[in-house]
mmCIF file of the N, C-alpha and C atoms, coordinates in Angstrom:
data_MODEL
# 
_entry.id   MODEL 
# 
loop_
_atom_site.group_PDB 
_atom_site.id 
_atom_site.type_symbol 
_atom_site.label_atom_id 
_atom_site.label_alt_id 
_atom_site.label_comp_id 
_atom_site.label_asym_id 
_atom_site.label_entity_id 
_atom_site.label_seq_id 
_atom_site.pdbx_PDB_ins_code 
_atom_site.Cartn_x 
_atom_site.Cartn_y 
_atom_site.Cartn_z 
_atom_site.occupancy 
_atom_site.B_iso_or_equiv 
_atom_site.pdbx_formal_charge 
_atom_site.auth_seq_id 
_atom_site.auth_comp_id 
_atom_site.auth_asym_id 
_atom_site.auth_atom_id 
_atom_site.pdbx_PDB_model_num 
ATOM 1   N N  . UNK A 1 1  ? 96.869  33.734 -82.385  1.00 0.00 ? 1  UNK A N  1 
ATOM 2   C CA . UNK A 1 1  ? 97.455  33.861 -83.695  1.00 0.00 ? 1  UNK A CA 1 
ATOM 3   C C  . UNK A 1 1  ? 98.975  33.876 -83.557  1.00 0.00 ? 1  UNK A C  1 
ATOM 4   N N  . UNK A 1 2  ? 99.681  33.176 -84.425  1.00 0.00 ? 2  UNK A N  1 
ATOM 5   C CA . UNK A 1 2  ? 101.133 33.188 -84.361  1.00 0.00 ? 2  UNK A CA 1 
ATOM 6   C C  . UNK A 1 2  ? 101.689 34.421 -85.073  1.00 0.00 ? 2  UNK A C  1 
ATOM 7   N N  . UNK A 1 3  ? 102.968 34.677 -84.846  1.00 0.00 ? 3  UNK A N  1 
ATOM 8   C CA . UNK A 1 3  ? 103.585 35.895 -85.389  1.00 0.00 ? 3  UNK A CA 1 
ATOM 9   C C  . UNK A 1 3  ? 103.648 35.908 -86.909  1.00 0.00 ? 3  UNK A C  1 
ATOM 10  N N  . UNK A 1 4  ? 103.835 34.736 -87.546  1.00 0.00 ? 4  UNK A N  1 
ATOM 11  C CA . UNK A 1 4  ? 103.920 34.687 -89.006  1.00 0.00 ? 4  UNK A CA 1 
ATOM 12  C C  . UNK A 1 4  ? 102.633 35.170 -89.663  1.00 0.00 ? 4  UNK A C  1 
ATOM 13  N N  . UNK A 1 5  ? 101.498 34.652 -89.247  1.00 0.00 ? 5  UNK A N  1 
ATOM 14  C CA . UNK A 1 5  ? 100.234 35.045 -89.871  1.00 0.00 ? 5  UNK A CA 1 
ATOM 15  C C  . UNK A 1 5  ? 99.885  36.486 -89.543  1.00 0.00 ? 5  UNK A C  1 
ATOM 16  N N  . UNK A 1 6  ? 100.316 36.965 -88.364  1.00 0.00 ? 6  UNK A N  1 
ATOM 17  C CA . UNK A 1 6  ? 100.061 38.353 -87.997  1.00 0.00 ? 6  UNK A CA 1 
ATOM 18  C C  . UNK A 1 6  ? 100.833 39.300 -88.919  1.00 0.00 ? 6  UNK A C  1 
ATOM 19  N N  . UNK A 1 7  ? 102.073 38.965 -89.243  1.00 0.00 ? 7  UNK A N  1 
ATOM 20  C CA . UNK A 1 7  ? 102.877 39.794 -90.140  1.00 0.00 ? 7  UNK A CA 1 
ATOM 21  C C  . UNK A 1 7  ? 102.302 39.795 -91.549  1.00 0.00 ? 7  UNK A C  1 
ATOM 22  N N  . UNK A 1 8  ? 101.828 38.651 -92.005  1.00 0.00 ? 8  UNK A N  1 
ATOM 23  C CA . UNK A 1 8  ? 101.253 38.574 -93.346  1.00 0.00 ? 8  UNK A CA 1 
ATOM 24  C C  . UNK A 1 8  ? 100.008 39.447 -93.453  1.00 0.00 ? 8  UNK A C  1 
ATOM 25  N N  . UNK A 1 9  ? 99.175  39.438 -92.441  1.00 0.00 ? 9  UNK A N  1 
ATOM 26  C CA . UNK A 1 9  ? 97.951  40.235 -92.523  1.00 0.00 ? 9  UNK A CA 1 
ATOM 27  C C  . UNK A 1 9  ? 98.269  41.724 -92.469  1.00 0.00 ? 9  UNK A C  1 
ATOM 28  N N  . UNK A 1 10 ? 99.273  42.116 -91.703  1.00 0.00 ? 10 UNK A N  1 
ATOM 29  C CA . UNK A 1 10 ? 99.655  43.519 -91.660  1.00 0.00 ? 10 UNK A CA 1 
ATOM 30  C C  . UNK A 1 10 ? 100.271 43.954 -92.980  1.00 0.00 ? 10 UNK A C  1 
ATOM 31  N N  . UNK A 1 11 ? 101.084 43.128 -93.602  1.00 0.00 ? 11 UNK A N  1 
ATOM 32  C CA . UNK A 1 11 ? 101.693 43.466 -94.885  1.00 0.00 ? 11 UNK A CA 1 
ATOM 33  C C  . UNK A 1 11 ? 100.653 43.626 -95.970  1.00 0.00 ? 11 UNK A C  1 
ATOM 34  N N  . UNK A 1 12 ? 99.656  42.782 -95.960  1.00 0.00 ? 12 UNK A N  1 
ATOM 35  C CA . UNK A 1 12 ? 98.597  42.877 -96.960  1.00 0.00 ? 12 UNK A CA 1 
ATOM 36  C C  . UNK A 1 12 ? 97.801  44.163 -96.772  1.00 0.00 ? 12 UNK A C  1 
ATOM 37  N N  . UNK A 1 13 ? 97.527  44.529 -95.532  1.00 0.00 ? 13 UNK A N  1 
ATOM 38  C CA . UNK A 1 13 ? 96.729  45.731 -95.313  1.00 0.00 ? 13 UNK A CA 1 
ATOM 39  C C  . UNK A 1 13 ? 97.513  46.988 -95.685  1.00 0.00 ? 13 UNK A C  1 
ATOM 40  N N  . UNK A 1 14 ? 98.820  46.983 -95.503  1.00 0.00 ? 14 UNK A N  1 
ATOM 41  C CA . UNK A 1 14 ? 99.629  48.133 -95.891  1.00 0.00 ? 14 UNK A CA 1 
ATOM 42  C C  . UNK A 1 14 ? 99.636  48.283 -97.405  1.00 0.00 ? 14 UNK A C  1 
ATOM 43  N N  . UNK A 1 15 ? 99.840  47.180 -98.129  1.00 0.00 ? 15 UNK A N  1 
ATOM 44  C CA . UNK A 1 15 ? 99.851  47.275 -99.587  1.00 0.00 ? 15 UNK A CA 1 
ATOM 45  C C  . UNK A 1 15 ? 98.468  47.651 -100.117 1.00 0.00 ? 15 UNK A C  1 
ATOM 46  N N  . UNK A 1 16 ? 97.424  47.172 -99.473  1.00 0.00 ? 16 UNK A N  1 
ATOM 47  C CA . UNK A 1 16 ? 96.070  47.566 -99.875  1.00 0.00 ? 16 UNK A CA 1 
ATOM 48  C C  . UNK A 1 16 ? 95.853  49.060 -99.653  1.00 0.00 ? 16 UNK A C  1 
ATOM 49  N N  . UNK A 1 17 ? 96.377  49.581 -98.557  1.00 0.00 ? 17 UNK A N  1 
ATOM 50  C CA . UNK A 1 17 ? 96.229  51.007 -98.273  1.00 0.00 ? 17 UNK A CA 1 
ATOM 51  C C  . UNK A 1 17 ? 96.988  51.850 -99.289  1.00 0.00 ? 17 UNK A C  1 
ATOM 52  N N  . UNK A 1 18 ? 98.188  51.417 -99.653  1.00 0.00 ? 18 UNK A N  1 
ATOM 53  C CA . UNK A 1 18 ? 98.976  52.156 -100.646 1.00 0.00 ? 18 UNK A CA 1 
ATOM 54  C C  . UNK A 1 18 ? 98.257  52.152 -101.991 1.00 0.00 ? 18 UNK A C  1 
ATOM 55  N N  . UNK A 1 19 ? 97.748  50.987 -102.398 1.00 0.00 ? 19 UNK A N  1 
ATOM 56  C CA . UNK A 1 19 ? 97.012  50.908 -103.661 1.00 0.00 ? 19 UNK A CA 1 
ATOM 57  C C  . UNK A 1 19 ? 95.761  51.783 -103.596 1.00 0.00 ? 19 UNK A C  1 
ATOM 58  N N  . UNK A 1 20 ? 95.063  51.735 -102.474 1.00 0.00 ? 20 UNK A N  1 
ATOM 59  C CA . UNK A 1 20 ? 93.845  52.533 -102.324 1.00 0.00 ? 20 UNK A CA 1 
ATOM 60  C C  . UNK A 1 20 ? 94.115  54.029 -102.408 1.00 0.00 ? 20 UNK A C  1 
ATOM 61  N N  . UNK A 1 21 ? 95.179  54.485 -101.753 1.00 0.00 ? 21 UNK A N  1 
ATOM 62  C CA . UNK A 1 21 ? 95.523  55.905 -101.829 1.00 0.00 ? 21 UNK A CA 1 
ATOM 63  C C  . UNK A 1 21 ? 95.955  56.288 -103.243 1.00 0.00 ? 21 UNK A C  1 
ATOM 64  N N  . UNK A 1 22 ? 96.703  55.407 -103.894 1.00 0.00 ? 22 UNK A N  1 
ATOM 65  C CA . UNK A 1 22 ? 97.094  55.664 -105.283 1.00 0.00 ? 22 UNK A CA 1 
ATOM 66  C C  . UNK A 1 22 ? 95.883  55.722 -106.199 1.00 0.00 ? 22 UNK A C  1 
ATOM 67  N N  . UNK A 1 23 ? 94.931  54.827 -105.958 1.00 0.00 ? 23 UNK A N  1 
ATOM 68  C CA . UNK A 1 23 ? 93.702  54.812 -106.754 1.00 0.00 ? 23 UNK A CA 1 
ATOM 69  C C  . UNK A 1 23 ? 92.928  56.115 -106.575 1.00 0.00 ? 23 UNK A C  1 
ATOM 70  N N  . UNK A 1 24 ? 92.755  56.545 -105.335 1.00 0.00 ? 24 UNK A N  1 
ATOM 71  C CA . UNK A 1 24 ? 92.025  57.790 -105.094 1.00 0.00 ? 24 UNK A CA 1 
ATOM 72  C C  . UNK A 1 24 ? 92.733  58.986 -105.723 1.00 0.00 ? 24 UNK A C  1 
ATOM 73  N N  . UNK A 1 25 ? 94.046  59.029 -105.579 1.00 0.00 ? 25 UNK A N  1 
ATOM 74  C CA . UNK A 1 25 ? 94.803  60.116 -106.182 1.00 0.00 ? 25 UNK A CA 1 
ATOM 75  C C  . UNK A 1 25 ? 94.679  60.125 -107.697 1.00 0.00 ? 25 UNK A C  1 
ATOM 76  N N  . UNK A 1 26 ? 94.732  58.941 -108.298 1.00 0.00 ? 26 UNK A N  1 
ATOM 77  C CA . UNK A 1 26 ? 94.607  58.846 -109.754 1.00 0.00 ? 26 UNK A CA 1 
ATOM 78  C C  . UNK A 1 26 ? 93.214  59.249 -110.220 1.00 0.00 ? 26 UNK A C  1 
ATOM 79  N N  . UNK A 1 27 ? 92.182  58.823 -109.496 1.00 0.00 ? 27 UNK A N  1 
ATOM 80  C CA . UNK A 1 27 ? 90.812  59.205 -109.857 1.00 0.00 ? 27 UNK A CA 1 
ATOM 81  C C  . UNK A 1 27 ? 90.647  60.718 -109.785 1.00 0.00 ? 27 UNK A C  1 
ATOM 82  N N  . UNK A 1 28 ? 91.136  61.326 -108.717 1.00 0.00 ? 28 UNK A N  1 
ATOM 83  C CA . UNK A 1 28 ? 91.026  62.779 -108.583 1.00 0.00 ? 28 UNK A CA 1 
ATOM 84  C C  . UNK A 1 28 ? 91.777  63.478 -109.708 1.00 0.00 ? 28 UNK A C  1 
ATOM 85  N N  . UNK A 1 29 ? 92.980  63.006 -110.011 1.00 0.00 ? 29 UNK A N  1 
ATOM 86  C CA . UNK A 1 29 ? 93.773  63.615 -111.084 1.00 0.00 ? 29 UNK A CA 1 
ATOM 87  C C  . UNK A 1 29 ? 93.059  63.511 -112.429 1.00 0.00 ? 29 UNK A C  1 
ATOM 88  N N  . UNK A 1 30 ? 92.633  62.300 -112.786 1.00 0.00 ? 30 UNK A N  1 
ATOM 89  C CA . UNK A 1 30 ? 92.005  62.104 -114.095 1.00 0.00 ? 30 UNK A CA 1 
ATOM 90  C C  . UNK A 1 30 ? 90.673  62.841 -114.210 1.00 0.00 ? 30 UNK A C  1 
ATOM 91  N N  . UNK A 1 31 ? 89.881  62.864 -113.143 1.00 0.00 ? 31 UNK A N  1 
ATOM 92  C CA . UNK A 1 31 ? 88.598  63.567 -113.213 1.00 0.00 ? 31 UNK A CA 1 
ATOM 93  C C  . UNK A 1 31 ? 88.789  65.077 -113.258 1.00 0.00 ? 31 UNK A C  1 
ATOM 94  N N  . UNK A 1 32 ? 89.793  65.580 -112.559 1.00 0.00 ? 32 UNK A N  1 
ATOM 95  C CA . UNK A 1 32 ? 90.059  67.017 -112.579 1.00 0.00 ? 32 UNK A CA 1 
ATOM 96  C C  . UNK A 1 32 ? 90.512  67.480 -113.959 1.00 0.00 ? 32 UNK A C  1 
ATOM 97  N N  . UNK A 1 33 ? 91.175  66.607 -114.708 1.00 0.00 ? 33 UNK A N  1 
ATOM 98  C CA . UNK A 1 33 ? 91.678  66.977 -116.026 1.00 0.00 ? 33 UNK A CA 1 
ATOM 99  C C  . UNK A 1 33 ? 90.790  66.499 -117.174 1.00 0.00 ? 33 UNK A C  1 
ATOM 100 N N  . UNK A 1 34 ? 89.668  65.895 -116.858 1.00 0.00 ? 34 UNK A N  1 
ATOM 101 C CA . UNK A 1 34 ? 88.767  65.395 -117.902 1.00 0.00 ? 34 UNK A CA 1 
ATOM 102 C C  . UNK A 1 34 ? 88.054  66.563 -118.573 1.00 0.00 ? 34 UNK A C  1 
ATOM 103 N N  . UNK A 1 35 ? 87.962  66.500 -119.887 1.00 0.00 ? 35 UNK A N  1 
ATOM 104 C CA . UNK A 1 35 ? 87.284  67.546 -120.648 1.00 0.00 ? 35 UNK A CA 1 
ATOM 105 C C  . UNK A 1 35 ? 85.868  67.142 -121.048 1.00 0.00 ? 35 UNK A C  1 
ATOM 106 N N  . UNK A 1 36 ? 85.527  65.869 -120.862 1.00 0.00 ? 36 UNK A N  1 
ATOM 107 C CA . UNK A 1 36 ? 84.187  65.389 -121.180 1.00 0.00 ? 36 UNK A CA 1 
ATOM 108 C C  . UNK A 1 36 ? 83.854  64.222 -120.254 1.00 0.00 ? 36 UNK A C  1 
ATOM 109 N N  . UNK A 1 37 ? 82.602  63.796 -120.302 1.00 0.00 ? 37 UNK A N  1 
ATOM 110 C CA . UNK A 1 37 ? 82.182  62.675 -119.478 1.00 0.00 ? 37 UNK A CA 1 
ATOM 111 C C  . UNK A 1 37 ? 82.919  61.406 -119.873 1.00 0.00 ? 37 UNK A C  1 
ATOM 112 N N  . UNK A 1 38 ? 83.180  61.248 -121.187 1.00 0.00 ? 38 UNK A N  1 
ATOM 113 C CA . UNK A 1 38 ? 83.880  60.048 -121.653 1.00 0.00 ? 38 UNK A CA 1 
ATOM 114 C C  . UNK A 1 38 ? 85.316  60.028 -121.170 1.00 0.00 ? 38 UNK A C  1 
ATOM 115 N N  . UNK A 1 39 ? 85.960  61.184 -121.168 1.00 0.00 ? 39 UNK A N  1 
ATOM 116 C CA . UNK A 1 39 ? 87.331  61.251 -120.649 1.00 0.00 ? 39 UNK A CA 1 
ATOM 117 C C  . UNK A 1 39 ? 87.345  60.948 -119.151 1.00 0.00 ? 39 UNK A C  1 
ATOM 118 N N  . UNK A 1 40 ? 86.299  61.341 -118.453 1.00 0.00 ? 40 UNK A N  1 
ATOM 119 C CA . UNK A 1 40 ? 86.193  61.017 -117.034 1.00 0.00 ? 40 UNK A CA 1 
ATOM 120 C C  . UNK A 1 40 ? 86.042  59.520 -116.806 1.00 0.00 ? 40 UNK A C  1 
ATOM 121 N N  . UNK A 1 41 ? 85.233  58.867 -117.637 1.00 0.00 ? 41 UNK A N  1 
ATOM 122 C CA . UNK A 1 41 ? 85.062  57.412 -117.517 1.00 0.00 ? 41 UNK A CA 1 
ATOM 123 C C  . UNK A 1 41 ? 86.352  56.667 -117.866 1.00 0.00 ? 41 UNK A C  1 
ATOM 124 N N  . UNK A 1 42 ? 87.036  57.117 -118.894 1.00 0.00 ? 42 UNK A N  1 
ATOM 125 C CA . UNK A 1 42 ? 88.315  56.510 -119.249 1.00 0.00 ? 42 UNK A CA 1 
ATOM 126 C C  . UNK A 1 42 ? 89.326  56.739 -118.123 1.00 0.00 ? 42 UNK A C  1 
ATOM 127 N N  . UNK A 1 43 ? 89.254  57.907 -117.494 1.00 0.00 ? 43 UNK A N  1 
ATOM 128 C CA . UNK A 1 43 ? 90.132  58.198 -116.366 1.00 0.00 ? 43 UNK A CA 1 
ATOM 129 C C  . UNK A 1 43 ? 89.915  57.252 -115.200 1.00 0.00 ? 43 UNK A C  1 
ATOM 130 N N  . UNK A 1 44 ? 88.673  56.897 -114.932 1.00 0.00 ? 44 UNK A N  1 
ATOM 131 C CA . UNK A 1 44 ? 88.380  55.946 -113.851 1.00 0.00 ? 44 UNK A CA 1 
ATOM 132 C C  . UNK A 1 44 ? 88.965  54.579 -114.191 1.00 0.00 ? 44 UNK A C  1 
ATOM 133 N N  . UNK A 1 45 ? 88.850  54.171 -115.443 1.00 0.00 ? 45 UNK A N  1 
ATOM 134 C CA . UNK A 1 45 ? 89.435  52.887 -115.860 1.00 0.00 ? 45 UNK A CA 1 
ATOM 135 C C  . UNK A 1 45 ? 90.959  52.944 -115.739 1.00 0.00 ? 45 UNK A C  1 
ATOM 136 N N  . UNK A 1 46 ? 91.558  54.051 -116.149 1.00 0.00 ? 46 UNK A N  1 
ATOM 137 C CA . UNK A 1 46 ? 93.007  54.198 -116.026 1.00 0.00 ? 46 UNK A CA 1 
ATOM 138 C C  . UNK A 1 46 ? 93.428  54.151 -114.555 1.00 0.00 ? 46 UNK A C  1 
ATOM 139 N N  . UNK A 1 47 ? 92.619  54.738 -113.680 1.00 0.00 ? 47 UNK A N  1 
ATOM 140 C CA . UNK A 1 47 ? 92.950  54.753 -112.261 1.00 0.00 ? 47 UNK A CA 1 
ATOM 141 C C  . UNK A 1 47 ? 92.964  53.347 -111.672 1.00 0.00 ? 47 UNK A C  1 
ATOM 142 N N  . UNK A 1 48 ? 92.117  52.474 -112.182 1.00 0.00 ? 48 UNK A N  1 
ATOM 143 C CA . UNK A 1 48 ? 92.095  51.092 -111.694 1.00 0.00 ? 48 UNK A CA 1 
ATOM 144 C C  . UNK A 1 48 ? 93.398  50.382 -112.053 1.00 0.00 ? 48 UNK A C  1 
ATOM 145 N N  . UNK A 1 49 ? 93.928  50.668 -113.244 1.00 0.00 ? 49 UNK A N  1 
ATOM 146 C CA . UNK A 1 49 ? 95.106  49.967 -113.739 1.00 0.00 ? 49 UNK A CA 1 
ATOM 147 C C  . UNK A 1 49 ? 96.392  50.777 -113.635 1.00 0.00 ? 49 UNK A C  1 
ATOM 148 N N  . UNK A 1 50 ? 96.450  51.799 -112.778 1.00 0.00 ? 50 UNK A N  1 
ATOM 149 C CA . UNK A 1 50 ? 97.627  52.651 -112.696 1.00 0.00 ? 50 UNK A CA 1 
ATOM 150 C C  . UNK A 1 50 ? 98.912  51.904 -112.379 1.00 0.00 ? 50 UNK A C  1 
ATOM 151 N N  . UNK A 1 51 ? 98.915  50.829 -111.576 1.00 0.00 ? 51 UNK A N  1 
ATOM 152 C CA . UNK A 1 51 ? 100.198 50.155 -111.337 1.00 0.00 ? 51 UNK A CA 1 
ATOM 153 C C  . UNK A 1 51 ? 100.799 49.573 -112.619 1.00 0.00 ? 51 UNK A C  1 
ATOM 154 N N  . UNK A 1 52 ? 99.975  49.109 -113.521 1.00 0.00 ? 52 UNK A N  1 
ATOM 155 C CA . UNK A 1 52 ? 100.486 48.563 -114.779 1.00 0.00 ? 52 UNK A CA 1 
ATOM 156 C C  . UNK A 1 52 ? 101.162 49.658 -115.596 1.00 0.00 ? 52 UNK A C  1 
ATOM 157 N N  . UNK A 1 53 ? 100.599 50.856 -115.606 1.00 0.00 ? 53 UNK A N  1 
ATOM 158 C CA . UNK A 1 53 ? 101.210 51.969 -116.323 1.00 0.00 ? 53 UNK A CA 1 
ATOM 159 C C  . UNK A 1 53 ? 102.552 52.344 -115.708 1.00 0.00 ? 53 UNK A C  1 
ATOM 160 N N  . UNK A 1 54 ? 102.639 52.317 -114.389 1.00 0.00 ? 54 UNK A N  1 
ATOM 161 C CA . UNK A 1 54 ? 103.890 52.654 -113.701 1.00 0.00 ? 54 UNK A CA 1 
ATOM 162 C C  . UNK A 1 54 ? 104.969 51.624 -114.032 1.00 0.00 ? 54 UNK A C  1 
ATOM 163 N N  . UNK A 1 55 ? 104.645 50.351 -113.950 1.00 0.00 ? 55 UNK A N  1 
ATOM 164 C CA . UNK A 1 55 ? 105.623 49.296 -114.242 1.00 0.00 ? 55 UNK A CA 1 
ATOM 165 C C  . UNK A 1 55 ? 106.052 49.367 -115.707 1.00 0.00 ? 55 UNK A C  1 
ATOM 166 N N  . UNK A 1 56 ? 105.114 49.578 -116.615 1.00 0.00 ? 56 UNK A N  1 
ATOM 167 C CA . UNK A 1 56 ? 105.451 49.695 -118.036 1.00 0.00 ? 56 UNK A CA 1 
ATOM 168 C C  . UNK A 1 56 ? 106.408 50.868 -118.279 1.00 0.00 ? 56 UNK A C  1 
ATOM 169 N N  . UNK A 1 57 ? 106.093 52.003 -117.696 1.00 0.00 ? 57 UNK A N  1 
ATOM 170 C CA . UNK A 1 57 ? 106.952 53.172 -117.856 1.00 0.00 ? 57 UNK A CA 1 
ATOM 171 C C  . UNK A 1 57 ? 108.339 52.961 -117.273 1.00 0.00 ? 57 UNK A C  1 
ATOM 172 N N  . UNK A 1 58 ? 108.407 52.286 -116.135 1.00 0.00 ? 58 UNK A N  1 
ATOM 173 C CA . UNK A 1 58 ? 109.688 52.002 -115.505 1.00 0.00 ? 58 UNK A CA 1 
ATOM 174 C C  . UNK A 1 58 ? 110.532 51.067 -116.372 1.00 0.00 ? 58 UNK A C  1 
ATOM 175 N N  . UNK A 1 59 ? 109.909 50.008 -116.877 1.00 0.00 ? 59 UNK A N  1 
ATOM 176 C CA . UNK A 1 59 ? 110.632 49.071 -117.725 1.00 0.00 ? 59 UNK A CA 1 
ATOM 177 C C  . UNK A 1 59 ? 111.075 49.720 -119.028 1.00 0.00 ? 59 UNK A C  1 
ATOM 178 N N  . UNK A 1 60 ? 110.245 50.582 -119.576 1.00 0.00 ? 60 UNK A N  1 
ATOM 179 C CA . UNK A 1 60 ? 110.608 51.305 -120.802 1.00 0.00 ? 60 UNK A CA 1 
ATOM 180 C C  . UNK A 1 60 ? 111.787 52.235 -120.531 1.00 0.00 ? 60 UNK A C  1 
ATOM 181 N N  . UNK A 1 61 ? 111.767 52.911 -119.386 1.00 0.00 ? 61 UNK A N  1 
ATOM 182 C CA . UNK A 1 61 ? 112.846 53.812 -119.012 1.00 0.00 ? 61 UNK A CA 1 
ATOM 183 C C  . UNK A 1 61 ? 114.159 53.047 -118.838 1.00 0.00 ? 61 UNK A C  1 
ATOM 184 N N  . UNK A 1 62 ? 114.086 51.860 -118.235 1.00 0.00 ? 62 UNK A N  1 
ATOM 185 C CA . UNK A 1 62 ? 115.275 51.058 -118.008 1.00 0.00 ? 62 UNK A CA 1 
ATOM 186 C C  . UNK A 1 62 ? 115.762 50.350 -119.276 1.00 0.00 ? 62 UNK A C  1 
ATOM 187 N N  . UNK A 1 63 ? 114.937 50.340 -120.305 1.00 0.00 ? 63 UNK A N  1 
ATOM 188 C CA . UNK A 1 63 ? 115.310 49.735 -121.569 1.00 0.00 ? 63 UNK A CA 1 
ATOM 189 C C  . UNK A 1 63 ? 115.205 48.226 -121.575 1.00 0.00 ? 63 UNK A C  1 
ATOM 190 N N  . UNK A 1 64 ? 114.334 47.690 -120.737 1.00 0.00 ? 64 UNK A N  1 
ATOM 191 C CA . UNK A 1 64 ? 114.168 46.229 -120.673 1.00 0.00 ? 64 UNK A CA 1 
ATOM 192 C C  . UNK A 1 64 ? 113.042 45.755 -121.555 1.00 0.00 ? 64 UNK A C  1 
# 
């Protein structure tokens, strides 16, 4: 394997790990604060899309 493809595969696995840890943290947070089964299910859906919420909040904060 050449060095270019090796770097690409390592970069992808790091970003996957960061997303995975963020997902687990979000699931734990939302489930711990859920007051009903429906809020827990909505929390799982929110945990899947947490990066979109972060980017939206950042752009809103920056006024873009």
